[in-house]
C-alpha positions in Angstrom: 36.9 -50.8 8.2 39.6 -49.5 5.9 42.1 -52.2 5.1 45.8 -51.5 4.8 47.8 -52.7 1.8 51.3 -52.8 0.7 53.1 -52.9 -2.5 56.3 -54.9 -3.1 58.4 -56.5 -5.8 57.2 -59.7 -7.3 59.2 -62.8 -6.5 59.0 -66.1 -8.2 57.2 -67.7 -5.3 54.3 -65.3 -6.2 53.7 -66.7 -9.7 50.8 -69.0 -8.8 48.9 -66.1 -7.2 49.6 -63.7 -10.0 48.6 -66.2 -12.7 45.3 -66.9 -10.8 44.5 -63.1 -10.5 45.2 -62.7 -14.2 42.8 -65.6 -15.0 40.1 -64.3 -12.7 40.3 -60.6 -13.8 41.3 -60.5 -17.4 40.4 -62.3 -20.6 44.0 -62.1 -21.8 45.9 -64.9 -20.0 49.5 -65.7 -20.3 51.7 -68.7 -19.6 53.9 -68.6 -16.4 57.0 -68.2 -18.6 55.6 -64.9 -20.0 55.3 -63.5 -16.5 58.7 -64.8 -15.5 60.3 -63.4 -18.6 59.0 -59.9 -17.8 60.3 -60.3 -14.2 63.7 -61.4 -15.5 64.1 -58.3 -17.7 62.6 -55.7 -15.4 62.3 -57.1 -11.8 61.7 -53.6 -10.2 58.8 -53.0 -12.5 56.9 -56.3 -11.6 55.0 -55.5 -8.4 52.3 -57.0 -6.4 49.9 -55.6 -3.9 49.0 -57.4 -0.6 46.2 -56.9 1.8 45.9 -59.0 4.9 48.8 -61.1 3.9 47.2 -62.1 0.6 48.1 -61.0 -2.9 45.3 -59.0 -4.3 46.8 -57.4 -7.4 49.8 -57.0 -9.7 51.4 -54.9 -12.4 54.0 -56.1 -14.8 55.8 -53.8 -17.1 58.7 -53.9 -19.6 61.2 -51.3 -20.9 61.4 -50.8 -24.6 63.2 -48.5 -27.0 61.3 -46.7 -29.7 60.3 -43.4 -31.3 58.8 -41.1 -28.8 55.1 -40.6 -28.8 55.8 -36.9 -28.1 58.5 -36.3 -30.6 60.7 -37.9 -33.2 63.7 -39.0 -31.1 64.2 -42.6 -30.0 63.7 -43.0 -26.2 63.2 -45.5 -23.5 59.6 -46.2 -23.0 57.8 -48.0 -20.1 55.1 -50.4 -21.3 52.4 -51.4 -18.8 51.8 -54.9 -20.1 49.2 -56.0 -17.5 47.7 -54.8 -14.3 44.8 -56.4 -12.3 43.3 -56.1 -8.8 40.9 -58.7 -7.6 37.2 -57.6 -7.8 36.8 -57.8 -4.0 39.7 -55.3 -3.5 38.8 -52.7 -6.1 37.9 -49.1 -5.4 40.3 -48.9 -2.5 43.1 -47.1 -4.3 45.2 -50.2 -4.8 45.1 -50.1 -8.6 46.1 -46.4 -8.7 48.9 -47.0 -6.2 50.3 -50.0 -8.0 50.3 -48.2 -11.3 52.1 -45.2 -9.8 54.6 -47.6 -8.2 55.1 -49.2 -11.6 55.7 -46.0 -13.3 58.3 -45.0 -10.7 60.0 -48.3 -11.2 60.1 -47.8 -15.0 61.6 -44.4 -14.5 64.4 -46.1 -12.5 65.2 -48.0 -15.7 65.4 -44.8 -17.6 61.9 -44.6 -19.2 60.9 -41.1 -20.0 57.4 -41.9 -21.2 54.9 -44.7 -20.8 52.3 -46.5 -22.9 49.7 -49.1 -22.5 46.8 -50.7 -24.3 43.4 -50.9 -22.6 40.0 -52.2 -23.8 37.7 -49.4 -25.0 35.0 -50.8 -22.9 37.0 -50.6 -19.7 35.9 -47.2 -18.7 37.0 -47.4 -15.1 40.6 -48.2 -16.2 40.6 -45.5 -18.8 39.5 -43.0 -16.1 42.3 -44.1 -13.8 44.9 -43.8 -16.5 43.6 -40.3 -17.4 43.9 -39.3 -13.8 47.6 -40.3 -13.9 48.3 -38.2 -17.0 47.7 -40.7 -19.7 46.0 -39.6 -22.9 44.4 -41.7 -25.7 46.7 -41.5 -28.7 44.7 -43.8 -31.1 42.4 -46.7 -31.4 43.9 -50.1 -32.1 41.2 -51.8 -34.1 40.6 -55.5 -33.2 43.6 -55.4 -30.9 42.2 -58.2 -28.6 41.8 -61.8 -29.4 38.0 -61.4 -29.1 38.0 -58.6 -31.6 37.5 -55.7 -29.2 39.3 -52.5 -30.0 41.9 -51.0 -27.6 43.0 -47.5 -26.8 46.7 -46.9 -27.0 47.3 -44.6 -24.1 50.6 -42.6 -23.6 52.0 -40.4 -20.8 55.2 -38.5 -20.2 57.2 -39.4 -17.1 56.3 -36.8 -14.6 55.8 -36.0 -10.9 52.2 -37.4 -11.1 53.6 -40.9 -10.5 55.7 -39.6 -7.6 52.8 -38.6 -5.4 51.7 -41.0 -2.7 53.9 -44.0 -3.5 55.0 -45.1 0.0 55.3 -48.8 0.4 52.6 -49.0 3.1 49.1 -47.5 2.8 45.9 -47.5 4.6 43.4 -46.2 2.1 
């Protein structure tokens, strides 16, 4: 049976669930205040995914100013800081949908391009990002605490993120 899921904005009552998903899915763990700080600065770009009334994933982003990855001008850039979906809920389109929704939210804040760091070994995530228009810009040697390298991936804001971003889905 195909399960329906929805994407909505994070609220502070969700913190316990988001922290647990982060701990279960990713080796990079953050204190509650880190999550809450990102929410405070860009609440529209901190989203959660729910399936059967339970939180199964999240994306948290921030808006930064910097030199464009596609030129020399300073621009607003959307930074995907962390995204995770519980292992039991992967391969259902939730991750792709929540990333698209996060990109759309960052555009609402004026971001004209996006960037993220992803473990070189995370081929599934790299593939999803590439399908959304991201390209590998460079390797960040020893980026992660355990010494693993990361890819810095970048994308221009575009209509790719606009496709299929209704709040309710049944994929």
